[in-house]
LODRENPA-599136 format. One record per atom (N, C-alpha, C): x, y, z; atom name; residue in one letter; residue number from 1. Coordinates in steps of 0.05 Angstrom, whole numbers, plus 32768, in hexadecimal, padded with zeros to 4 digits. Last residue first. Example, Ala and Ser with C-alpha at 12.3 -4.5 7.8 and 13.67 -1.06 7.14 Angstrom:
% residues 2
8101	7FD3	808E	N	s	2
8111	7FEB	808F	CA	s	2
8102	8001	809D	C	s	2
8108	7F8E	809C	N	a	1
80F6	7FA6	809C	CA	a	1
8108	7FBE	809C	C	a	1
//
This chain:
% residues 47
8624	8504	8AB3	N	d	47
8631	8519	8AC7	CA	d	47
862B	8512	8AE1	C	d	47
85EC	850C	8A8E	N	k	46
85F7	84EB	8A9E	CA	k	46
8612	84F1	8ABB	C	k	46
85EF	8531	8A78	N	k	45
85D8	852A	8A8F	CA	k	45
85E2	8516	8AA0	C	k	45
860A	852D	8A4B	N	r	44
8614	8542	8A5C	CA	r	44
8601	8538	8A74	C	r	44
85F1	8513	8A20	N	d	43
860F	8504	8A34	CA	d	43
8614	8515	8A51	C	d	43
85C9	8520	8A13	N	e	42
85C1	8504	8A29	CA	e	42
85E7	8503	8A3A	C	e	42
85DD	854A	89EC	N	h	41
85CD	8551	8A09	CA	h	41
85CE	8541	8A18	C	h	41
8615	853E	89C2	N	n	40
85FC	8535	89D7	CA	n	40
85EF	8531	89F1	C	n	40
8632	8550	8990	N	y	39
8635	8552	89B0	CA	y	39
8617	8544	89B7	C	y	39
8648	8549	8956	N	g	38
864F	853C	8974	CA	g	38
8649	8538	8990	C	g	38
864B	8594	894B	N	d	37
864B	856E	8945	CA	d	37
8656	855E	8955	C	d	37
8641	85C1	895D	N	m	36
863E	85A6	896B	CA	m	36
863F	858C	896B	C	m	36
8658	85D3	892A	N	f	35
8664	85E2	893D	CA	f	35
865D	85C6	8956	C	f	35
8640	85C7	88FB	N	k	34
8647	85B8	88FA	CA	k	34
865E	85C0	891B	C	k	34
8612	85E4	88FD	N	k	33
8605	85CB	890E	CA	k	33
8621	85C4	8910	C	k	33
8622	862C	891A	N	s	32
8619	8612	8903	CA	s	32
8610	85FC	8909	C	s	32
8636	864F	892D	N	k	31
8612	864E	8934	CA	k	31
8603	8632	891E	C	k	31
865F	865A	8921	N	r	30
8660	864B	8938	CA	r	30
863E	8645	893E	C	r	30
8662	865B	88EF	N	s	29
8669	864F	88E2	CA	s	29
866B	863C	8903	C	s	29
8653	869A	88FA	N	k	28
8644	868A	88EA	CA	k	28
8650	8661	88EB	C	k	28
8683	86A1	8901	N	s	27
866B	86AF	8918	CA	s	27
8659	8694	8907	C	s	27
86A1	86A3	88E0	N	k	26
86AF	868E	88F8	CA	k	26
8699	8690	8906	C	k	26
868C	86C9	88BB	N	n	25
8694	86AD	88B2	CA	n	25
8697	8698	88D3	C	n	25
8699	86F9	88D7	N	r	24
867C	86EE	88D4	CA	r	24
8676	86D1	88C4	C	r	24
86D0	86FA	88D5	N	n	23
86CD	86FC	88EC	CA	n	23
86A8	86F7	88EF	C	n	23
86D4	8704	88A3	N	k	22
86E5	86F8	88AC	CA	k	22
86DF	86E1	88C9	C	k	22
86BF	8738	889D	N	i	21
86B2	8718	888B	CA	i	21
86BE	8702	8894	C	i	21
86D9	875D	88B8	N	t	20
86C7	8756	88BB	CA	t	20
86C5	8741	88AC	C	t	20
8705	8750	88A5	N	i	19
8706	8751	88BC	CA	i	19
86E5	8746	88C9	C	i	19
8708	8760	8867	N	f	18
8718	874D	8877	CA	f	18
8708	874B	888C	C	f	18
86F4	87A0	8886	N	l	17
86DF	8790	886E	CA	l	17
86E7	876D	8878	C	l	17
8725	87B6	8896	N	y	16
8710	87B6	88A6	CA	y	16
86F7	879B	889E	C	y	16
874A	87B6	8862	N	i	15
8741	879D	887A	CA	i	15
8730	87A6	8890	C	i	15
872B	87DD	8845	N	v	14
8728	87BB	883A	CA	v	14
8733	87B0	8853	C	v	14
872E	8808	8864	N	v	13
871B	87F8	885E	CA	v	13
871D	87E3	885B	C	v	13
8764	880D	8863	N	l	12
8761	8805	8881	CA	l	12
873C	87F5	887E	C	l	12
876C	8818	882E	N	v	11
8776	87F9	8830	CA	v	11
8773	87F6	8855	C	v	11
8755	8841	8834	N	g	10
874B	8835	8818	CA	g	10
8757	8822	882B	C	g	10
876F	8869	8849	N	l	9
8758	8860	8857	CA	l	9
8749	8847	8844	C	l	9
87AA	886B	882C	N	v	8
87A7	8857	884D	CA	v	8
8788	8856	8855	C	v	8
8791	887E	8802	N	a	7
87A0	8869	87FD	CA	a	7
879A	8856	8813	C	a	7
8782	88B6	8813	N	y	6
8765	889A	8809	CA	y	6
8772	888C	8809	C	y	6
87AE	88CA	8823	N	i	5
87A7	88C3	882A	CA	i	5
8791	88AD	8834	C	i	5
87C9	88C3	87E6	N	s	4
87CD	88B2	87FE	CA	s	4
87BF	88AD	880D	C	s	4
87B5	88EA	87CE	N	y	3
87AB	88D8	87C7	CA	y	3
87BD	88C0	87D7	C	y	3
87D0	891C	87ED	N	e	2
87B1	8914	87EC	CA	e	2
87A9	88F8	87EB	C	e	2
8802	8915	87CF	N	m	1
8804	8913	87F1	CA	m	1
87D9	890E	87F9	C	m	1
//
């Protein structure tokens, strides 16, 4: 019975780490130049 508590906590920690790493990778891709690929500032001024 005592080990099941640690098993559940371990699974929750793994899920938390997985979500954190996934979000960090999305954030990095958003900040990269690839996110703004094809964007031209001059096109926006013409409107």
